[in-house]
C-alpha positions as CSV (number, residue, x, y, z in Angstrom):
1,X,-15.9,-12.7,16.2
2,X,-15.6,-11.3,12.8
3,X,-18.4,-12.0,10.1
4,X,-17.2,-15.2,7.9
5,X,-17.7,-12.9,5.0
6,X,-15.3,-10.0,5.9
7,X,-13.3,-12.8,7.0
8,X,-13.2,-14.0,3.5
9,X,-12.6,-10.8,2.0
10,X,-10.1,-9.6,4.1
11,X,-8.1,-13.1,3.3
12,X,-8.4,-11.9,-0.2
13,X,-7.0,-8.5,0.5
14,X,-3.9,-9.5,2.2
15,X,-2.8,-11.0,-0.9
16,X,-3.8,-7.9,-2.6
17,X,-1.4,-6.4,-0.1
18,X,1.4,-8.7,-0.6
19,X,1.0,-7.8,-3.9
20,X,1.3,-4.3,-3.4
21,X,4.4,-5.1,-1.6
22,X,5.7,-6.7,-4.7
23,X,4.9,-3.9,-7.2
24,X,6.7,-1.4,-5.2
25,X,9.7,-3.5,-4.7
26,X,9.8,-4.1,-8.8
27,X,9.1,-0.2,-9.0
28,X,11.7,0.4,-6.8
29,X,14.1,-1.6,-8.6
30,X,13.4,0.4,-11.4
31,X,14.3,3.8,-10.4
32,X,17.4,2.0,-8.5
33,X,18.7,0.6,-11.9
34,X,18.1,4.2,-13.5
35,X,20.3,5.9,-10.5
36,X,17.7,7.3,-9.0
37,X,18.5,6.4,-4.9
38,X,15.7,9.0,-3.9
39,X,12.4,7.4,-6.1
40,X,14.1,3.7,-5.2
41,X,14.1,5.1,-1.1
42,X,10.8,6.0,-1.6
43,X,9.2,2.9,-3.5
44,X,11.4,0.3,-1.0
45,X,9.8,2.2,2.2
46,X,6.0,2.0,0.4
47,X,6.7,-1.9,-0.1
48,X,7.7,-1.9,4.1
49,X,4.4,-0.2,4.6
50,X,2.3,-2.4,1.7
51,X,3.7,-5.8,4.2
52,X,2.8,-4.1,7.1
53,X,-0.6,-3.8,6.2
54,X,-0.8,-7.6,5.3
55,X,0.5,-8.3,8.5
56,X,-1.5,-5.9,10.1
57,X,-4.5,-7.6,8.8
58,X,-3.0,-11.1,9.6
59,X,-2.4,-10.4,13.0
60,X,-5.8,-9.0,13.2
61,X,-7.3,-12.5,11.7
62,X,-5.3,-13.8,14.6
63,X,-6.7,-12.3,17.2
64,X,-10.0,-13.1,15.9
65,X,-9.4,-16.5,15.9
66,X,-10.0,-16.6,12.5
67,X,-7.9,-18.9,9.9
68,X,-5.0,-17.5,7.7
69,X,-4.8,-17.6,4.1
70,X,-1.8,-16.1,2.2
71,X,-3.0,-16.3,-1.8
72,X,-0.5,-16.8,-4.4
73,X,0.5,-13.7,-6.3
74,X,1.0,-12.6,-9.9
75,X,4.7,-11.4,-10.8
76,X,4.7,-7.5,-10.6
77,X,5.6,-5.3,-13.5
78,X,9.6,-4.5,-13.4
79,X,10.0,-2.8,-16.8
80,X,8.7,0.6,-17.5
81,X,8.0,3.2,-20.8
82,X,9.5,6.1,-19.1
83,X,10.2,7.4,-15.5
84,X,6.4,8.5,-15.5
85,X,4.6,5.0,-15.5
86,X,5.6,3.4,-11.9
87,X,4.0,6.4,-10.5
88,X,0.9,6.0,-12.9
89,X,0.8,2.4,-11.9
90,X,0.9,2.9,-8.3
91,X,-1.7,5.7,-8.5
92,X,-3.7,3.1,-10.2
93,X,-3.2,0.6,-7.4
94,X,-3.3,2.8,-4.3
95,X,-7.1,3.7,-6.0
96,X,-7.6,0.3,-6.2
97,X,-6.7,-0.5,-2.7
98,X,-9.0,2.2,-1.4
99,X,-12.0,0.9,-2.9
100,X,-11.2,-3.3,-1.7
101,X,-10.5,-1.1,2.0
102,X,-13.8,0.5,1.3
103,X,-15.7,-2.4,0.5
104,X,-14.5,-4.2,3.1
105,X,-16.0,-2.0,5.6
106,X,-19.1,-2.3,3.9
107,X,-19.1,-5.6,4.8
108,X,-18.4,-5.2,8.2
109,X,-21.2,-2.7,8.5
110,X,-23.4,-4.6,6.3
111,X,-22.8,-7.8,8.6
112,X,-22.9,-5.6,12.2
113,X,-19.5,-6.6,12.9
114,X,-18.6,-3.8,14.6
115,X,-14.8,-5.2,15.4
116,X,-13.7,-5.5,12.1
117,X,-15.6,-1.9,10.9
118,X,-13.8,-0.2,13.8
119,X,-10.2,-2.2,12.5
120,X,-10.7,-0.7,8.9
121,X,-11.2,2.9,10.2
122,X,-7.2,3.1,10.2
123,X,-7.1,1.5,6.6
124,X,-9.3,4.3,5.7
125,X,-7.2,7.3,6.6
126,X,-4.0,5.4,5.7
127,X,-5.5,5.7,1.7
128,X,-6.8,9.0,1.9
129,X,-2.7,9.5,2.4
130,X,-1.5,7.1,0.2
131,X,-4.1,8.6,-3.2
132,X,-2.7,12.2,-2.4
133,X,0.9,10.9,-1.8
134,X,0.8,9.4,-4.9
135,X,-0.9,12.4,-7.1
136,X,1.8,14.9,-5.8
137,X,4.1,12.4,-6.6
138,X,3.0,12.2,-10.1
139,X,2.2,15.7,-10.8
140,X,6.2,16.5,-10.2
141,X,7.0,13.3,-12.1
142,X,4.7,14.3,-14.8
143,X,6.1,17.9,-14.5
144,X,10.1,17.0,-14.3
145,X,10.4,13.5,-16.5
146,X,13.4,14.9,-18.7
147,X,14.9,16.2,-15.0
148,X,15.8,13.0,-13.0
149,X,17.6,15.2,-10.6
150,X,15.0,17.6,-10.3
151,X,12.4,14.6,-9.2
152,X,15.5,13.4,-6.9
153,X,15.8,16.8,-5.6
154,X,12.2,17.2,-4.6
155,X,12.0,14.0,-3.5
156,X,14.5,14.7,-0.9
157,X,13.1,17.8,0.3
158,X,9.5,16.8,0.2
159,X,9.5,13.4,1.7
160,X,10.7,13.1,5.1
161,X,9.6,10.2,6.2
162,X,6.4,9.4,8.2
163,X,7.8,7.8,11.5
164,X,5.5,5.4,13.4
165,X,1.5,5.9,13.8
166,X,0.9,4.9,17.6
167,X,-2.7,4.5,16.3
168,X,-2.2,1.7,13.4
169,X,-3.0,-2.0,14.1
170,X,-0.5,-4.3,15.5
171,X,1.7,-5.9,13.2
172,X,2.1,-9.7,13.5
173,X,6.0,-10.6,14.3
174,X,6.6,-7.4,15.1
């Protein structure tokens, strides 16, 4: 059974994941309005990933016979100064989520909650990938901020999609 402290922290994290989902939708719509379909598609896909992360956490709590809490969310940012700022926001968000995931893992370990510790390992791996992806994207967007087509070409060339991960936790409702 999951520790009480871990359950509370995971319930909070569900809100953070849904907040990340909302923020990525906000970023995607910003790029969509600029007629940058590759960037928009990348961030719409990121939004789905964040939603799926929340749903994985919900499924874990259901499997552990724990209560589900869906926290209220603040509205996401939808306006930005330039094409670089949304990617900066995304990178900061991924770094923040990495800290949150690490804290969840620490709580599980401190409480000798081995099942929850194991559950969190996939998210640790995922955050390494997400931070690297947003760091690379920030470098490209910063370098090409005045050439939208160059950014779009890079996304079309480099972002091939990840496919499904057979090691991922189950998604509630999937």
